[in-house]
PDB file with SEQRES, HELIX, SHEET and CRYST1 records, atoms N, CA, C and O in Angstrom:
SEQRES   1 A   43  UNK UNK UNK UNK UNK UNK UNK UNK UNK UNK UNK UNK UNK          
SEQRES   2 A   43  UNK UNK UNK UNK UNK UNK UNK UNK UNK UNK UNK UNK UNK          
SEQRES   3 A   43  UNK UNK UNK UNK UNK UNK UNK UNK UNK UNK UNK UNK UNK          
SEQRES   4 A   43  UNK UNK UNK UNK                                              
HELIX    1 AA1 UNK A    2  UNK A   42  1                                  41    
CRYST1    1.000    1.000    1.000  90.00  90.00  90.00 P 1           1          
ATOM      1  N   UNK A   1     -70.923  91.503-108.034  1.00  0.00           N  
ATOM      2  CA  UNK A   1     -69.586  90.988-107.857  1.00  0.00           C  
ATOM      3  C   UNK A   1     -68.674  91.646-108.894  1.00  0.00           C  
ATOM      4  O   UNK A   1     -67.617  92.190-108.573  1.00  0.00           O  
ATOM      5  N   UNK A   2     -69.103  91.577-110.091  1.00  0.00           N  
ATOM      6  CA  UNK A   2     -68.168  92.158-111.151  1.00  0.00           C  
ATOM      7  C   UNK A   2     -67.970  93.656-110.988  1.00  0.00           C  
ATOM      8  O   UNK A   2     -66.886  94.173-111.257  1.00  0.00           O  
ATOM      9  N   UNK A   3     -68.988  94.343-110.557  1.00  0.00           N  
ATOM     10  CA  UNK A   3     -68.842  95.800-110.328  1.00  0.00           C  
ATOM     11  C   UNK A   3     -67.800  95.993-109.133  1.00  0.00           C  
ATOM     12  O   UNK A   3     -66.883  96.804-109.262  1.00  0.00           O  
ATOM     13  N   UNK A   4     -67.938  95.303-108.066  1.00  0.00           N  
ATOM     14  CA  UNK A   4     -67.090  95.525-106.894  1.00  0.00           C  
ATOM     15  C   UNK A   4     -65.596  95.161-107.394  1.00  0.00           C  
ATOM     16  O   UNK A   4     -64.643  95.866-107.065  1.00  0.00           O  
ATOM     17  N   UNK A   5     -65.463  94.093-108.153  1.00  0.00           N  
ATOM     18  CA  UNK A   5     -64.158  93.651-108.557  1.00  0.00           C  
ATOM     19  C   UNK A   5     -63.499  94.763-109.373  1.00  0.00           C  
ATOM     20  O   UNK A   5     -62.337  95.114-109.164  1.00  0.00           O  
ATOM     21  N   UNK A   6     -64.316  95.329-110.352  1.00  0.00           N  
ATOM     22  CA  UNK A   6     -63.794  96.358-111.248  1.00  0.00           C  
ATOM     23  C   UNK A   6     -63.341  97.689-110.398  1.00  0.00           C  
ATOM     24  O   UNK A   6     -62.395  98.409-110.717  1.00  0.00           O  
ATOM     25  N   UNK A   7     -64.100  97.862-109.378  1.00  0.00           N  
ATOM     26  CA  UNK A   7     -63.742  99.031-108.539  1.00  0.00           C  
ATOM     27  C   UNK A   7     -62.428  98.711-107.745  1.00  0.00           C  
ATOM     28  O   UNK A   7     -61.574  99.583-107.581  1.00  0.00           O  
ATOM     29  N   UNK A   8     -62.292  97.469-107.269  1.00  0.00           N  
ATOM     30  CA  UNK A   8     -61.100  97.163-106.490  1.00  0.00           C  
ATOM     31  C   UNK A   8     -59.944  96.891-107.288  1.00  0.00           C  
ATOM     32  O   UNK A   8     -58.858  96.853-106.711  1.00  0.00           O  
ATOM     33  N   UNK A   9     -60.005  96.675-108.640  1.00  0.00           N  
ATOM     34  CA  UNK A   9     -58.888  96.419-109.397  1.00  0.00           C  
ATOM     35  C   UNK A   9     -57.831  97.583-109.391  1.00  0.00           C  
ATOM     36  O   UNK A   9     -56.651  97.297-109.190  1.00  0.00           O  
ATOM     37  N   UNK A  10     -58.194  98.824-109.593  1.00  0.00           N  
ATOM     38  CA  UNK A  10     -57.206  99.906-109.544  1.00  0.00           C  
ATOM     39  C   UNK A  10     -56.442  99.941-108.209  1.00  0.00           C  
ATOM     40  O   UNK A  10     -55.224 100.119-108.193  1.00  0.00           O  
ATOM     41  N   UNK A  11     -57.182  99.767-107.068  1.00  0.00           N  
ATOM     42  CA  UNK A  11     -56.514  99.793-105.757  1.00  0.00           C  
ATOM     43  C   UNK A  11     -55.548  98.668-105.665  1.00  0.00           C  
ATOM     44  O   UNK A  11     -54.411  98.873-105.239  1.00  0.00           O  
ATOM     45  N   UNK A  12     -55.947  97.475-106.049  1.00  0.00           N  
ATOM     46  CA  UNK A  12     -55.104  96.242-105.982  1.00  0.00           C  
ATOM     47  C   UNK A  12     -53.843  96.493-106.877  1.00  0.00           C  
ATOM     48  O   UNK A  12     -52.705  96.277-106.459  1.00  0.00           O  
ATOM     49  N   UNK A  13     -54.096  96.932-108.054  1.00  0.00           N  
ATOM     50  CA  UNK A  13     -52.850  97.220-108.899  1.00  0.00           C  
ATOM     51  C   UNK A  13     -51.907  98.185-108.360  1.00  0.00           C  
ATOM     52  O   UNK A  13     -50.698  98.033-108.531  1.00  0.00           O  
ATOM     53  N   UNK A  14     -52.425  99.243-107.672  1.00  0.00           N  
ATOM     54  CA  UNK A  14     -51.677 100.317-107.115  1.00  0.00           C  
ATOM     55  C   UNK A  14     -50.865  99.709-105.966  1.00  0.00           C  
ATOM     56  O   UNK A  14     -49.671  99.980-105.840  1.00  0.00           O  
ATOM     57  N   UNK A  15     -51.511  98.889-105.127  1.00  0.00           N  
ATOM     58  CA  UNK A  15     -50.795  98.353-104.012  1.00  0.00           C  
ATOM     59  C   UNK A  15     -49.710  97.344-104.488  1.00  0.00           C  
ATOM     60  O   UNK A  15     -48.616  97.281-103.927  1.00  0.00           O  
ATOM     61  N   UNK A  16     -50.048  96.569-105.526  1.00  0.00           N  
ATOM     62  CA  UNK A  16     -49.076  95.662-106.130  1.00  0.00           C  
ATOM     63  C   UNK A  16     -47.830  96.288-106.694  1.00  0.00           C  
ATOM     64  O   UNK A  16     -46.714  95.789-106.553  1.00  0.00           O  
ATOM     65  N   UNK A  17     -48.099  97.513-107.401  1.00  0.00           N  
ATOM     66  CA  UNK A  17     -46.991  98.313-107.889  1.00  0.00           C  
ATOM     67  C   UNK A  17     -46.128  98.793-106.857  1.00  0.00           C  
ATOM     68  O   UNK A  17     -44.904  98.699-106.956  1.00  0.00           O  
ATOM     69  N   UNK A  18     -46.745  99.343-105.793  1.00  0.00           N  
ATOM     70  CA  UNK A  18     -45.984  99.871-104.655  1.00  0.00           C  
ATOM     71  C   UNK A  18     -45.090  98.751-103.993  1.00  0.00           C  
ATOM     72  O   UNK A  18     -43.906  98.901-103.690  1.00  0.00           O  
ATOM     73  N   UNK A  19     -45.802  97.662-103.824  1.00  0.00           N  
ATOM     74  CA  UNK A  19     -45.008  96.484-103.227  1.00  0.00           C  
ATOM     75  C   UNK A  19     -43.818  96.069-104.110  1.00  0.00           C  
ATOM     76  O   UNK A  19     -42.705  95.844-103.634  1.00  0.00           O  
ATOM     77  N   UNK A  20     -44.103  95.980-105.401  1.00  0.00           N  
ATOM     78  CA  UNK A  20     -43.034  95.636-106.406  1.00  0.00           C  
ATOM     79  C   UNK A  20     -41.912  96.673-106.312  1.00  0.00           C  
ATOM     80  O   UNK A  20     -40.744  96.286-106.264  1.00  0.00           O  
ATOM     81  N   UNK A  21     -42.214  97.949-106.283  1.00  0.00           N  
ATOM     82  CA  UNK A  21     -41.199  98.963-106.233  1.00  0.00           C  
ATOM     83  C   UNK A  21     -40.404  98.903-104.955  1.00  0.00           C  
ATOM     84  O   UNK A  21     -39.191  99.107-104.968  1.00  0.00           O  
ATOM     85  N   UNK A  22     -41.132  98.599-103.741  1.00  0.00           N  
ATOM     86  CA  UNK A  22     -40.429  98.509-102.521  1.00  0.00           C  
ATOM     87  C   UNK A  22     -39.523  97.343-102.550  1.00  0.00           C  
ATOM     88  O   UNK A  22     -38.381  97.442-102.103  1.00  0.00           O  
ATOM     89  N   UNK A  23     -40.007  96.167-103.088  1.00  0.00           N  
ATOM     90  CA  UNK A  23     -39.177  94.946-103.149  1.00  0.00           C  
ATOM     91  C   UNK A  23     -37.936  95.214-104.061  1.00  0.00           C  
ATOM     92  O   UNK A  23     -36.829  94.759-103.769  1.00  0.00           O  
ATOM     93  N   UNK A  24     -38.140  95.897-105.073  1.00  0.00           N  
ATOM     94  CA  UNK A  24     -37.004  96.195-106.020  1.00  0.00           C  
ATOM     95  C   UNK A  24     -35.936  96.994-105.331  1.00  0.00           C  
ATOM     96  O   UNK A  24     -34.753  96.655-105.358  1.00  0.00           O  
ATOM     97  N   UNK A  25     -36.415  98.147-104.664  1.00  0.00           N  
ATOM     98  CA  UNK A  25     -35.531  99.016-103.921  1.00  0.00           C  
ATOM     99  C   UNK A  25     -34.811  98.239-102.782  1.00  0.00           C  
ATOM    100  O   UNK A  25     -33.626  98.483-102.555  1.00  0.00           O  
ATOM    101  N   UNK A  26     -35.441  97.380-102.114  1.00  0.00           N  
ATOM    102  CA  UNK A  26     -34.879  96.541-101.020  1.00  0.00           C  
ATOM    103  C   UNK A  26     -33.797  95.664-101.574  1.00  0.00           C  
ATOM    104  O   UNK A  26     -32.709  95.576-101.005  1.00  0.00           O  
ATOM    105  N   UNK A  27     -34.081  95.005-102.691  1.00  0.00           N  
ATOM    106  CA  UNK A  27     -33.156  94.095-103.341  1.00  0.00           C  
ATOM    107  C   UNK A  27     -31.925  94.881-103.716  1.00  0.00           C  
ATOM    108  O   UNK A  27     -30.814  94.461-103.392  1.00  0.00           O  
ATOM    109  N   UNK A  28     -32.077  95.992-104.377  1.00  0.00           N  
ATOM    110  CA  UNK A  28     -30.959  96.895-104.800  1.00  0.00           C  
ATOM    111  C   UNK A  28     -30.185  97.216-103.583  1.00  0.00           C  
ATOM    112  O   UNK A  28     -28.969  97.024-103.602  1.00  0.00           O  
ATOM    113  N   UNK A  29     -30.730  97.660-102.584  1.00  0.00           N  
ATOM    114  CA  UNK A  29     -29.973  98.122-101.366  1.00  0.00           C  
ATOM    115  C   UNK A  29     -29.213  96.889-100.773  1.00  0.00           C  
ATOM    116  O   UNK A  29     -28.074  97.016-100.323  1.00  0.00           O  
ATOM    117  N   UNK A  30     -29.870  95.701-100.783  1.00  0.00           N  
ATOM    118  CA  UNK A  30     -29.248  94.489-100.307  1.00  0.00           C  
ATOM    119  C   UNK A  30     -28.038  94.176-101.004  1.00  0.00           C  
ATOM    120  O   UNK A  30     -26.998  93.877-100.418  1.00  0.00           O  
ATOM    121  N   UNK A  31     -28.179  94.251-102.440  1.00  0.00           N  
ATOM    122  CA  UNK A  31     -27.039  93.896-103.227  1.00  0.00           C  
ATOM    123  C   UNK A  31     -25.857  94.877-103.097  1.00  0.00           C  
ATOM    124  O   UNK A  31     -24.692  94.480-103.110  1.00  0.00           O  
ATOM    125  N   UNK A  32     -26.200  96.167-102.971  1.00  0.00           N  
ATOM    126  CA  UNK A  32     -25.134  97.227-102.733  1.00  0.00           C  
ATOM    127  C   UNK A  32     -24.443  96.905-101.366  1.00  0.00           C  
ATOM    128  O   UNK A  32     -23.219  96.954-101.240  1.00  0.00           O  
ATOM    129  N   UNK A  33     -25.247  96.592-100.407  1.00  0.00           N  
ATOM    130  CA  UNK A  33     -24.565  96.223 -99.048  1.00  0.00           C  
ATOM    131  C   UNK A  33     -23.687  95.091 -99.218  1.00  0.00           C  
ATOM    132  O   UNK A  33     -22.546  95.102 -98.757  1.00  0.00           O  
ATOM    133  N   UNK A  34     -24.190  94.062 -99.893  1.00  0.00           N  
ATOM    134  CA  UNK A  34     -23.390  92.834-100.084  1.00  0.00           C  
ATOM    135  C   UNK A  34     -22.051  93.187-100.753  1.00  0.00           C  
ATOM    136  O   UNK A  34     -20.989  92.786-100.278  1.00  0.00           O  
ATOM    137  N   UNK A  35     -22.116  93.963-101.892  1.00  0.00           N  
ATOM    138  CA  UNK A  35     -20.894  94.313-102.576  1.00  0.00           C  
ATOM    139  C   UNK A  35     -19.942  95.124-101.640  1.00  0.00           C  
ATOM    140  O   UNK A  35     -18.732  94.898-101.625  1.00  0.00           O  
ATOM    141  N   UNK A  36     -20.496  96.018-100.908  1.00  0.00           N  
ATOM    142  CA  UNK A  36     -19.693  96.818 -99.965  1.00  0.00           C  
ATOM    143  C   UNK A  36     -18.935  95.887 -98.995  1.00  0.00           C  
ATOM    144  O   UNK A  36     -17.725  95.989 -98.796  1.00  0.00           O  
ATOM    145  N   UNK A  37     -19.743  94.958 -98.396  1.00  0.00           N  
ATOM    146  CA  UNK A  37     -19.151  94.063 -97.418  1.00  0.00           C  
ATOM    147  C   UNK A  37     -18.083  93.154 -98.060  1.00  0.00           C  
ATOM    148  O   UNK A  37     -17.103  92.774 -97.420  1.00  0.00           O  
ATOM    149  N   UNK A  38     -18.306  92.819 -99.346  1.00  0.00           N  
ATOM    150  CA  UNK A  38     -17.271  91.977-100.070  1.00  0.00           C  
ATOM    151  C   UNK A  38     -16.049  92.774-100.280  1.00  0.00           C  
ATOM    152  O   UNK A  38     -14.957  92.233-100.106  1.00  0.00           O  
ATOM    153  N   UNK A  39     -16.134  94.057-100.651  1.00  0.00           N  
ATOM    154  CA  UNK A  39     -14.965  94.912-100.865  1.00  0.00           C  
ATOM    155  C   UNK A  39     -14.271  95.134 -99.540  1.00  0.00           C  
ATOM    156  O   UNK A  39     -13.042  95.193 -99.495  1.00  0.00           O  
ATOM    157  N   UNK A  40     -14.983  95.253 -98.517  1.00  0.00           N  
ATOM    158  CA  UNK A  40     -14.329  95.474 -97.148  1.00  0.00           C  
ATOM    159  C   UNK A  40     -13.593  94.223 -96.765  1.00  0.00           C  
ATOM    160  O   UNK A  40     -12.490  94.323 -96.229  1.00  0.00           O  
ATOM    161  N   UNK A  41     -14.148  93.019 -97.011  1.00  0.00           N  
ATOM    162  CA  UNK A  41     -13.452  91.813 -96.693  1.00  0.00           C  
ATOM    163  C   UNK A  41     -12.161  91.715 -97.517  1.00  0.00           C  
ATOM    164  O   UNK A  41     -11.109  91.317 -97.017  1.00  0.00           O  
ATOM    165  N   UNK A  42     -12.274  92.083 -98.764  1.00  0.00           N  
ATOM    166  CA  UNK A  42     -10.987  92.023 -99.575  1.00  0.00           C  
ATOM    167  C   UNK A  42      -9.855  92.898 -99.047  1.00  0.00           C  
ATOM    168  O   UNK A  42      -8.682  92.528 -99.092  1.00  0.00           O  
ATOM    169  N   UNK A  43     -10.260  94.120 -98.523  1.00  0.00           N  
ATOM    170  CA  UNK A  43      -9.320  95.076 -97.969  1.00  0.00           C  
ATOM    171  C   UNK A  43      -8.781  94.439 -96.636  1.00  0.00           C  
ATOM    172  O   UNK A  43      -7.957  95.046 -95.952  1.00  0.00           O  
TER     173      UNK A  43                                                      
END                                                                             
């Protein structure tokens, strides 16, 4: 069990890192879109 877990740890960490990066990029894009929509509403 411990050996399998140790082998799976790098893969899990990599997937988690990719997911976190994707989530961060999505949140940034969403914030930028929200700011653009707000500026458009002001105009």
